[in-house]
C-alpha positions in Angstrom: -82.1 -250.7 20.0 -85.6 -251.9 19.5 -88.5 -250.6 21.5 -89.8 -252.9 24.2 -93.6 -253.1 23.6 -94.4 -254.0 27.2 -92.4 -250.9 28.4 -94.0 -248.8 25.7 -97.5 -249.8 26.9 -96.5 -249.0 30.5 -95.3 -245.5 29.4 -98.6 -244.9 27.6 -100.5 -245.7 30.8 -98.3 -243.4 32.8 -98.8 -240.5 30.4 -102.5 -241.0 30.0 -103.4 -238.2 32.5 -101.8 -235.7 30.0 -104.6 -236.3 27.5 -104.2 -237.0 23.8 -100.6 -237.5 22.8 -99.3 -238.1 19.3 -96.9 -241.0 19.0 -94.7 -241.9 16.1 -91.6 -243.9 15.2 -88.4 -242.1 16.1 -85.3 -243.8 14.8 -85.5 -247.2 16.4 -87.8 -245.9 19.2 -91.0 -243.9 19.7 -91.5 -240.2 20.1 -94.3 -238.6 22.2 -95.7 -235.2 21.3 -98.3 -232.9 22.7 -99.7 -230.3 20.3 -96.9 -230.9 17.8 -94.1 -230.6 20.4 -91.9 -233.6 21.1 -91.2 -233.9 24.8 -90.3 -237.6 25.3 -88.9 -240.6 23.6 -88.6 -244.3 24.3 -85.6 -246.2 23.2 -85.4 -249.8 24.0 -86.7 -250.0 27.6 -85.9 -246.5 28.6 -88.0 -243.3 28.7 -86.3 -240.0 28.1 -87.7 -236.5 28.7 -86.6 -233.2 27.2 -84.7 -231.0 29.7 -83.7 -227.4 29.8 -81.0 -225.7 31.8 -83.2 -225.6 35.0 -84.6 -229.2 34.8 -81.3 -230.8 33.7 -80.0 -230.2 37.3 -82.9 -232.2 38.7 -82.1 -235.1 36.5 -78.4 -235.0 37.2 -79.1 -234.8 41.0 -81.1 -238.1 40.5 -78.0 -239.6 38.8 -79.8 -239.7 35.4 -77.8 -239.6 32.3 -78.4 -238.0 28.8 -79.5 -240.1 25.9 -76.4 -241.3 24.1 -75.5 -243.4 21.1 -72.3 -244.8 19.6 -70.9 -243.8 16.3 -67.6 -244.1 14.6 -65.1 -242.3 16.8 -67.0 -242.4 20.1 -70.1 -241.9 22.0 -72.4 -238.9 21.4 -74.4 -237.5 24.3 -77.7 -235.8 23.4 -78.1 -233.5 26.4 -81.6 -232.4 25.3 -83.0 -235.8 26.5 -82.3 -237.3 29.9 -83.4 -240.7 31.2 -86.3 -240.6 33.6 -85.2 -241.9 37.0 -86.6 -245.2 38.0 -88.2 -243.9 41.2 -90.1 -241.4 39.1 -91.3 -244.1 36.8 -92.7 -245.9 39.8 -94.7 -242.8 41.0 -97.8 -241.9 39.0 -98.0 -238.4 40.3 -94.3 -237.7 39.9 -94.2 -238.9 36.3 -96.9 -236.5 35.3 -95.2 -233.6 37.0 -91.9 -234.4 35.3 -93.7 -234.9 31.9 -95.3 -231.4 32.3 -91.9 -229.9 32.9 -90.6 -231.7 29.8 -93.5 -230.3 27.8 -92.8 -226.8 29.0 -89.0 -227.2 28.3 -89.7 -228.5 24.8 -92.1 -225.7 24.0 -89.6 -223.1 25.2 -87.0 -224.5 22.8 -89.3 -224.5 19.8 
């Protein structure tokens, strides 16, 4: 699934308050890192944040789903990454708060 450049630019703008972020190709998408820690990825037109046991509940309560892909034999859910809910994507303050939580979760896993 190719990255939507217009969506990628939108995500860059949303995450701008976090300061300098490294960005690199990640499979068919893009990964975002802060200080060497990957906390987000964009696949197609979807933004995913890293979750931990505490934040995963927040995503599930918002009817978000984990990143998944198909492979021979079925679908694989990657429960480390969850889709950022649409209402969060539309709220500049909320997206930064959720991104900071994702950064903390990613650092704790490292």
